[in-house]
Each structure stands twice: as structure tokens, then as C-alpha cells.
C-alpha positions as CSV (number, residue, x, y, z in Angstrom):
1,M,83.0,136.5,95.2
2,Y,86.6,137.2,94.9
3,R,87.7,140.4,93.1
4,H,91.2,141.3,91.9
5,S,91.5,144.5,90.1
6,K,88.7,144.6,87.4
7,V,87.9,141.1,87.4
8,A,84.9,139.3,89.5
9,V,85.0,135.5,89.8
10,S,82.2,133.6,91.3
11,I,83.8,130.9,93.9
12,H,81.1,128.3,92.6
13,Q,82.6,128.5,89.1
14,E,84.6,125.3,88.6
15,V,87.2,124.1,85.7
16,D,86.3,121.3,83.6
17,L,87.9,118.4,85.0
18,E,88.8,116.5,81.8
19,K,90.9,119.8,81.0
20,F,92.3,120.2,84.4
21,K,93.1,116.7,84.1
22,D,95.1,116.9,80.7
23,L,96.9,119.8,82.1
24,V,98.1,118.1,85.2
25,Y,99.2,114.9,83.1
26,F,102.0,117.6,81.5
27,F,103.0,119.0,84.7
28,P,106.4,118.3,85.6
29,C,107.5,116.7,88.9
30,S,110.0,114.9,91.0
31,V,109.4,111.4,92.1
32,H,109.6,110.5,95.7
33,I,109.0,107.1,98.3
34,L,107.4,108.4,101.4
35,A,108.2,105.7,104.0
36,T,107.2,105.1,107.8
37,D,107.6,102.5,110.1
38,G,106.1,102.8,114.0
39,I,103.6,101.2,116.7
40,A,100.6,101.6,113.6
41,G,103.0,99.6,111.2
42,K,105.1,99.8,108.1
43,R,103.9,101.4,104.8
44,A,106.2,103.0,101.6
45,I,104.4,104.5,98.5
46,T,105.4,106.8,95.8
47,V,104.3,110.3,95.6
48,S,104.9,113.2,93.4
49,S,103.0,116.5,95.4
50,V,106.1,117.3,97.4
51,L,107.6,120.6,98.0
52,P,109.6,122.7,100.7
53,F,107.2,124.4,102.8
54,S,109.2,126.6,105.5
55,F,112.6,127.5,106.2
56,S,111.9,128.3,110.1
57,P,110.8,125.6,110.9
58,P,112.3,123.5,108.1
59,S,109.4,121.8,106.8
60,M,108.2,119.9,104.1
61,L,104.7,119.2,102.7
62,V,103.5,116.3,101.0
63,C,99.9,114.7,99.7
64,V,98.8,111.4,99.9
65,Q,95.3,109.9,98.8
66,K,92.6,109.6,101.9
67,G,91.1,106.8,99.7
68,R,93.9,104.2,100.6
69,E,93.5,103.0,104.3
70,N,97.1,102.2,104.9
71,N,97.8,105.7,104.4
72,Q,96.4,106.5,107.7
73,L,100.0,105.0,108.8
74,F,101.5,108.3,108.1
75,L,99.3,110.0,110.7
76,Q,99.4,107.5,113.2
77,N,103.1,107.1,113.5
78,K,104.0,110.6,113.0
79,V,107.1,110.3,111.5
80,F,107.9,109.8,107.7
81,S,110.8,110.0,105.1
82,I,110.6,111.5,102.0
83,N,113.7,109.8,99.5
84,T,113.6,111.8,96.4
85,L,114.5,109.6,93.5
86,S,117.5,109.5,91.0
87,Q,117.9,108.0,87.8
88,Q,119.2,104.7,89.5
89,H,115.5,104.3,91.1
90,E,113.0,104.1,87.8
91,E,112.4,100.7,88.5
92,L,111.3,101.6,92.4
93,I,108.4,103.7,90.9
94,G,106.3,100.4,90.0
95,I,107.6,98.7,92.9
96,F,106.4,101.1,95.7
97,G,103.6,103.1,93.3
98,G,101.5,99.6,93.3
99,R,102.0,98.4,89.9
100,T,103.7,95.0,90.7
101,N,102.6,92.3,93.2
102,T,105.4,93.3,95.6
103,T,104.4,93.1,99.4
104,N,104.6,96.0,101.6
105,C,107.4,93.6,103.4
106,E,109.5,93.2,100.2
107,K,109.2,96.9,99.8
108,F,111.1,97.3,102.7
109,N,114.0,95.2,101.8
110,Y,114.7,98.1,99.2
111,L,115.3,100.6,102.2
112,K,117.9,98.2,104.0
113,N,116.6,99.1,107.4
114,K,118.5,102.5,107.0
115,T,116.8,105.1,109.3
116,L,118.1,108.6,110.4
117,K,116.8,110.4,113.7
118,T,112.9,109.6,113.5
119,G,113.5,106.1,112.6
120,A,111.5,106.2,109.5
121,P,113.5,104.1,107.0
122,I,115.2,105.8,104.1
123,L,116.3,104.6,100.8
124,P,120.4,104.9,101.3
125,K,121.1,105.8,97.6
126,A,118.0,108.4,97.4
127,Y,118.8,111.5,95.4
128,L,117.7,113.7,98.8
129,V,116.0,112.5,102.1
130,F,114.4,114.6,104.5
131,D,113.3,112.9,108.0
132,C,110.4,114.4,109.0
133,I,108.0,114.5,112.0
134,L,104.1,114.8,111.3
135,D,103.8,118.6,112.4
136,A,100.2,118.8,111.1
137,F,97.7,117.6,108.7
138,Y,94.8,118.5,106.9
139,E,92.0,116.8,105.2
140,H,91.4,118.3,101.6
141,A,88.9,116.3,99.1
142,T,90.3,113.1,98.1
143,H,94.1,113.9,99.8
144,Y,95.8,114.3,103.1
145,I,98.2,117.5,103.0
146,L,101.1,116.4,105.6
147,I,103.3,119.1,107.0
148,G,106.7,117.6,108.3
149,K,109.0,119.3,110.3
150,V,112.1,118.3,109.1
151,V,114.8,116.9,112.0
152,D,117.8,116.0,109.7
153,V,118.3,115.5,106.0
154,Y,120.6,113.2,104.1
155,R,122.5,112.8,101.1
156,D,124.7,109.9,99.7
157,Q,127.8,111.1,98.4
158,D,127.6,108.5,95.5
159,T,124.5,110.8,94.4
160,E,126.3,113.4,93.5
161,E,126.7,112.5,89.5
162,S,123.2,111.2,89.5
163,K,120.7,112.7,87.8
164,L,117.2,113.6,89.8
165,L,114.2,111.8,88.1
166,L,111.5,113.8,87.0
167,R,107.9,112.9,85.4
168,A,105.5,114.3,83.4
169,K,103.1,113.3,80.2
170,N,103.4,109.7,82.1
171,Q,107.1,109.5,81.2
172,F,110.3,109.8,83.1
173,F,112.9,112.2,82.8
174,K,116.6,112.9,84.0
175,L,117.7,116.1,85.0
């Protein structure tokens, strides 16, 4: 039992899963392309569970599904880039999110073989780019939680006037 003030909550109580899913559906988040390339192979997917984790050392946290076998490439290569999408990238969500028949090799044509320090591919016109070395990972339920130590950052000057792409209620908004 966890105790907080006068309230006691049993750790065995569970939230109604459908209610939780309904609320998560409304939760606003930015959209990113997570990419890796290395000895284990190439992989690029869309993710939305991303956040700055620490300033010392500079770190980012990102979650990927365990059920997708190729997501292990992020763990095996030990390097990845987080590419935050802007308004001009809305079409890439379907391509990197698996909603099209685009092959993994075709996806990398969009990344234009540009890299920073780790060698992980980046999206040249991304709103923000974080170049990371895998510092730690954790398995939790259906996901891997990756903690990447940021070794380089990038922002194309042309994106300064762009708007950040957000997702909520299965729709995309520009901020």
C-alpha cells in the first residue's frame, strides 16, 4: 500500500483500461522519427513518447514497442537520432509509422544519409535533432524505455519559421 496524506491506495488496484486509452487518445504530444544505423542494421520509426530526461549529462528518454522485432536494432546499435517533426513533415508520419508499403530502405532515402557524431541518420530539415548514444534501457510491459546520452544537437536554420507538429485525438496540429 502506498500512503499519501490520509489516502491509502492499494497497488493492486487498476485503472479501467478503456478509460485510460480514451484519455491517452486526447493527450497532446510531439511527433518524432527515431533512426539508427549500425552493425545490426538500419531502422527508422515514428515515436511520440519522447522527452528531455536530464541536463547532467544531457539525456533524452524515448519509448519503443518491444513487440516489433526490428526495434531491437536501437538496442544493438547503441546509437540513435531523435528527429522532431515540423509542419512540412506530416506526410512522413504514415511512411515511417508503417501505414504505407514503404520499405525500410526507401525510408532512408528521406534521411538523405546525413549524420552527426554517432553516425545515426538524421532528417536534415527536422524541427530539432538529438544525436544519442544509448546509455541505458529498461523493459517495461510492452515497451523498451531508452535513455540516450545526447552527444550532438542540430537545427536547420530554415526551420526557424516552421511550426512544430503535434498529435492529439488522432489529428495533427501545428504550434
